[in-house]
C-alpha positions in Angstrom: 7.8 -18.5 -11.4 8.7 -17.8 -7.7 6.4 -18.3 -4.8 3.7 -15.4 -4.5 4.2 -14.3 -8.3 1.3 -14.0 -10.4 1.1 -14.9 -14.2 -1.5 -13.0 -16.1 -2.7 -14.4 -19.3 -3.9 -12.3 -22.4 -7.6 -12.9 -21.5 -7.1 -11.7 -18.0 -5.6 -8.4 -19.3 -8.6 -7.6 -21.1 -10.7 -8.0 -17.7 -8.1 -6.1 -15.9 -8.4 -3.2 -18.3 -12.1 -3.1 -18.0 -12.0 -3.2 -14.1 -9.3 -0.2 -14.2 -11.8 1.8 -16.3 -14.5 1.3 -13.7 -15.5 4.3 -11.7 -16.0 2.1 -8.4 -12.9 2.7 -6.5 -12.1 2.1 -2.9 -10.6 5.5 -2.0 -9.0 4.3 1.2 -7.2 1.6 -0.6 -6.1 3.7 -3.5 -4.5 6.3 -1.2 -2.9 3.5 0.9 -1.4 2.0 -2.3 -0.1 5.4 -3.6 1.8 5.9 -0.4 3.1 2.5 -0.5 4.5 3.1 -4.0 6.0 6.3 -3.1 8.3 4.3 -0.6 9.1 1.7 -3.1 7.9 -1.1 -0.9 6.7 -4.2 -2.6 5.7 -6.5 0.6 4.4 -5.3 3.9 3.3 -7.1 7.1 4.8 -10.6 6.3 3.2 -10.9 2.8 -0.2 -9.8 3.9 0.3 -6.9 1.3 2.0 -7.5 -1.9 2.2 -5.3 -5.2 2.6 -7.3 -8.3 2.7 -4.9 -11.4 -0.9 -3.6 -11.6 -2.3 -5.8 -8.8 -2.2 -5.4 -5.1 -2.6 -8.6 -3.0 -4.2 -7.9 0.4 -5.4 -10.6 2.9 -6.9 -12.9 0.1 -8.3 -10.0 -2.0 -6.9 -8.7 -5.2 -7.2 -4.8 -6.1 -6.3 -3.6 -9.5 -4.5 -0.3 -9.8 
């Protein structure tokens, strides 16, 4: 596994699915990620933003798409 990559275990997948179904959304973050995904960019601002599968890593926080 390369630096910056995440390994998601089976138990974590269940938690991620529950979070994805949650109605609590950060609308500003959702809109930003949608725009980033349209461009195909995976890393922004010297690794401060990273998109890994269904996860967005931003400034020591993890957002689930």
